[in-house]
N, C-alpha and C positions, 0 to 999 in steps of 0.2 A: 408503393412506397411514396410518398407526399412528395409533393412537390413546392419547395424552401424558396424564399426571398434570395436577392442574392447579399442581403442583410444575413441572414440567418446561414445560410449557407458559410458564408465567411464566421459566424461566430462557431459554425459546429468545427469547420476546420482548423481554427486556431485550438479550441479545446481538444481535438486528436493530436492537432501538432506538441503541444503540453502535456498531455496526457500524461508520461512519466515524471516529468516535474509535481505534477499533481498529487501522483502518486506517491511521491517521496515526501513530500510535504506532510500528506494524510498520515502516513508511516513516520514521520516524525512526532504528528501529535497524539499517533495513538502509543507509542513507545514510554510518553509521559504519563498519560490515561493510565497504561498499565500498570505503573509504578503507584497510581491512586486510586484507582476502585477499590471499593468493600467490597464489593459483594458477588458471589461467584458469577451469577447470570451475565452480570457487565461482563465480567473478565471474558467470559466463554466467548461471549458476541465480540467482542475484539479481537481475540485471537482468529477467529473465523475469518473476518474483516484482513487481517494481517494476513492469513493464507491467499485469501484470495488476492490481495495487492502483489504481494512477492510474486505470484505465479504471471500474474497481468506483468508484472515487471520480467519475465521469463528468466527467474531463479530457479535454479536447477530444482526438480521436483524432489529429491533426498534430501538436499539443504533444508527447506523448506518444511516437509515433515519433521526434520529434526528438530529445528527450532519449534515448531509450534508442539509437538508432541511434549517436548523438553519443556516448555514454558518458558523459554529460554530470552531473558529481556537484553541480557547484555549482546548474545550473541545476534539476536534480532537488529541492534545499535550496530553492530558494527559492520554487517552485509548492508545496513540501508548507507550506511559512511562511504563504504566501498562503491554501492551503485553510483551514488553521487560525486564522487572520486573521479569513475570512467565517464559520466556523461559532460 
């Protein structure tokens, strides 16, 4: 493990303290991107990122799988809104 300065340790700590908020912000941007993206490879990559973020936010895996497999952007938006309300 690397030794970090006090300043670096503070930055790292603040990042992990705000990680859920950062993930929610990214998910919000990705919802918009999913509506706008035109190519399938980009869309596939976005859905993979969405799945990873939802799992990091501890959304139940069956809910995540349902949203990702169906590629249901509206359900994704609803789940993100629910998580945001709970925070």
